[in-house]
C-alpha positions in Angstrom: 122.8 105.6 96.2 119.9 104.2 94.5 116.6 106.3 93.4 113.9 106.1 95.4 110.8 105.4 94.3 107.7 107.1 95.6 104.1 105.6 95.8 101.5 106.2 92.6 98.7 108.6 93.6 96.1 106.0 92.5 95.5 103.3 90.2 92.7 101.3 88.5 91.9 98.4 86.4 89.7 98.4 83.3 88.5 95.9 80.7 87.9 95.9 77.0 83.9 95.9 76.5 83.9 95.5 72.4 85.9 98.8 71.3 84.9 100.6 75.0 87.4 100.5 78.2 85.1 99.9 81.0 86.1 99.8 84.9 85.9 96.6 86.7 83.2 96.4 89.5 85.4 96.6 92.6 84.8 94.5 95.7 87.4 96.3 97.4 89.1 99.4 97.4 92.3 100.0 95.5 94.8 99.7 98.1 98.3 101.7 97.9 100.6 100.5 100.9 104.7 100.0 100.5 106.3 96.7 100.3 103.3 94.3 99.8 101.2 93.0 97.1 98.3 95.6 96.8 95.0 93.8 95.6 91.5 94.6 94.5 88.7 92.3 93.9 86.4 92.5 91.5 83.4 90.9 89.9 84.7 88.5 87.1 84.3 89.6 83.5 85.0 88.1 80.0 87.2 90.2 78.2 90.0 89.6 75.3 92.1 92.6 77.3 93.0 94.6 80.4 94.5 97.8 81.2 96.2 98.8 84.4 96.1 102.7 84.5 98.1 104.3 87.3 98.4 108.2 88.3 102.3 108.7 88.6 101.6 112.2 89.6 104.7 113.1 88.3 106.9 111.1 90.4 109.2 108.4 89.5 107.0 105.2 90.4 107.5 101.5 89.9 105.4 98.5 89.5 107.4 95.3 90.6 104.6 92.9 89.0 100.9 92.8 88.6 98.9 89.9 87.7 95.1 88.5 87.6 94.2 85.7 88.9 
């Protein structure tokens, strides 16, 4: 029997602006729904790096895939 993974408490997307990490300006909310793609729309940025921050709240959580279009 496999381990049941829980949903994260929250997540957010940041981009690197020089040496500073900044939140993207979202056009939609950060969804947390099981068994589907959870999408957030944001104002385009020019950057050298992005960061996905997730609050696991001490639970065993998993991310199957993430991508930026």
